[in-house]
C-alpha positions as CSV (number, residue, x, y, z in Angstrom):
1,M,336.7,-71.5,54.4
2,E,338.5,-71.9,57.3
3,N,336.8,-74.7,58.6
4,E,336.9,-76.5,55.3
5,Q,340.8,-76.1,55.3
6,Q,340.7,-77.7,59.0
7,S,338.4,-80.4,57.9
8,N,341.5,-81.6,55.7
9,L,344.1,-81.8,58.4
10,N,345.9,-85.2,58.5
11,P,345.5,-86.3,62.0
12,S,349.2,-85.8,62.8
13,Q,348.7,-82.4,61.8
14,V,346.6,-81.5,64.2
15,P,347.8,-79.6,67.5
16,I,347.8,-81.3,70.8
17,Y,346.6,-79.1,73.7
18,T,347.4,-79.5,77.4
19,F,345.3,-77.6,79.9
20,K,346.1,-77.8,83.7
21,I,343.2,-77.4,85.8
22,K,343.4,-76.5,90.0
23,G,342.1,-79.7,91.8
24,H,341.0,-83.0,90.9
25,L,338.2,-83.7,87.9
26,G,335.5,-85.8,89.5
27,Q,334.9,-88.8,87.8
28,Q,331.1,-87.4,87.1
29,W,332.8,-85.1,84.4
30,L,334.7,-87.5,82.7
31,N,332.3,-87.7,79.6
32,W,332.9,-84.0,79.4
33,F,336.2,-84.7,78.1
34,E,336.4,-88.0,76.9
35,E,338.6,-87.2,73.8
36,F,341.4,-86.3,76.3
37,T,343.7,-88.0,78.6
38,V,343.1,-86.9,82.3
39,V,345.7,-87.4,84.3
40,L,345.1,-86.7,88.3
41,Q,348.5,-85.0,89.4
42,E,350.2,-85.9,93.4
43,N,349.7,-82.0,93.2
44,G,346.0,-81.9,93.5
45,N,346.0,-80.6,89.7
46,T,344.4,-82.4,86.9
47,L,346.1,-82.7,83.3
48,L,343.9,-82.7,80.1
49,S,345.7,-83.8,76.9
50,G,344.2,-84.4,73.9
51,P,343.8,-83.0,70.1
52,V,342.0,-79.9,69.0
53,V,340.8,-79.6,65.8
54,D,340.6,-75.7,65.7
55,Q,339.7,-72.1,67.4
56,S,336.4,-73.1,67.9
57,A,336.9,-76.6,69.5
58,L,339.5,-74.7,71.8
59,H,337.0,-72.2,72.8
60,G,334.2,-75.1,73.5
61,I,336.8,-76.6,75.6
62,L,337.8,-73.7,77.5
63,K,333.9,-73.2,78.0
64,R,333.5,-76.5,79.4
65,I,336.3,-75.8,82.1
66,R,334.9,-72.6,82.9
67,D,331.8,-74.6,83.4
68,L,333.5,-77.0,85.8
69,G,334.0,-74.1,88.0
70,M,337.8,-75.0,88.5
71,P,340.6,-72.4,88.1
72,L,342.4,-73.1,84.7
73,L,346.2,-72.8,85.7
74,S,347.9,-73.0,82.0
75,V,346.9,-73.8,78.5
76,N,350.0,-75.4,76.1
77,S,350.1,-76.6,72.4
78,T,352.4,-78.9,71.1
79,D,353.3,-81.1,68.1
80,S,351.0,-83.6,67.5
81,N,353.9,-85.5,67.0
82,R,355.1,-85.3,70.8
83,A,353.3,-87.7,73.2
84,F,351.8,-86.4,76.3
85,D,354.2,-87.6,79.3
86,T,352.1,-89.4,81.4
87,N,355.2,-90.6,83.3
88,S,356.0,-87.8,85.0
89,D,356.8,-88.0,89.0
90,D,354.1,-85.9,90.1
91,V,351.8,-88.3,88.1
92,I,349.2,-90.6,90.8
93,G,346.8,-91.7,88.5
94,D,345.3,-92.1,85.1
95,L,341.2,-92.1,85.0
């Protein structure tokens, strides 16, 4: 029943998650995270940001990050109405 409620969510109600990963994500892994904005930071970290519809989807993303073998530094959720800030001074590129 939980999934039925989640599937009826308006896209503006879906939380946006930002995952910070230590190291730069290589081009060969982009298809694993195609639903996310991928930003390489100047400090050598990668930010992945995008909608996560439910806990099952969240666990799936965390498993993909684990399978990369790259340390997960942080996970944050924000209101979907707030834009992901890619204009930060420490951003060096957007894949």
